[in-house]
C-alpha positions, 0 to 999 in steps of 0.5 A: 500500500502506498502511503500519502508521504511517499505519494506526495514525494512522487508527485513533487518529483514529477512536477520538478522533473517537468520543470527541468525538462522544459528548461532543458528544452529551452537550453537545447533550442536557443532563442526561446529564452532571450531575456525578455519578459515574453520569453520567460513567460514561454519558459514558464508555460512550457514548465507548467505543461511539462509538470502537468503531463509528468504529474498525470503520468505519475497519477496513472502509475500510482493513483491516490492512496486509499483512505484508511477506513475506521471502525473495521 
């Protein structure tokens, strides 16, 4: 059984991994981040999308832990 603490760490790692992959994409494709506000917003959007996709993939593999039933 997956505990809440382990699940929370896994979802946090998925979100961080998504952000890291967006930064890696920006580094490998010069011109995305040029230092302007607009380019940083593009990087932020890329990070958000990648984080959501990674979190969804984690949730598919490890769904929310079942709540403990009391009284049984």
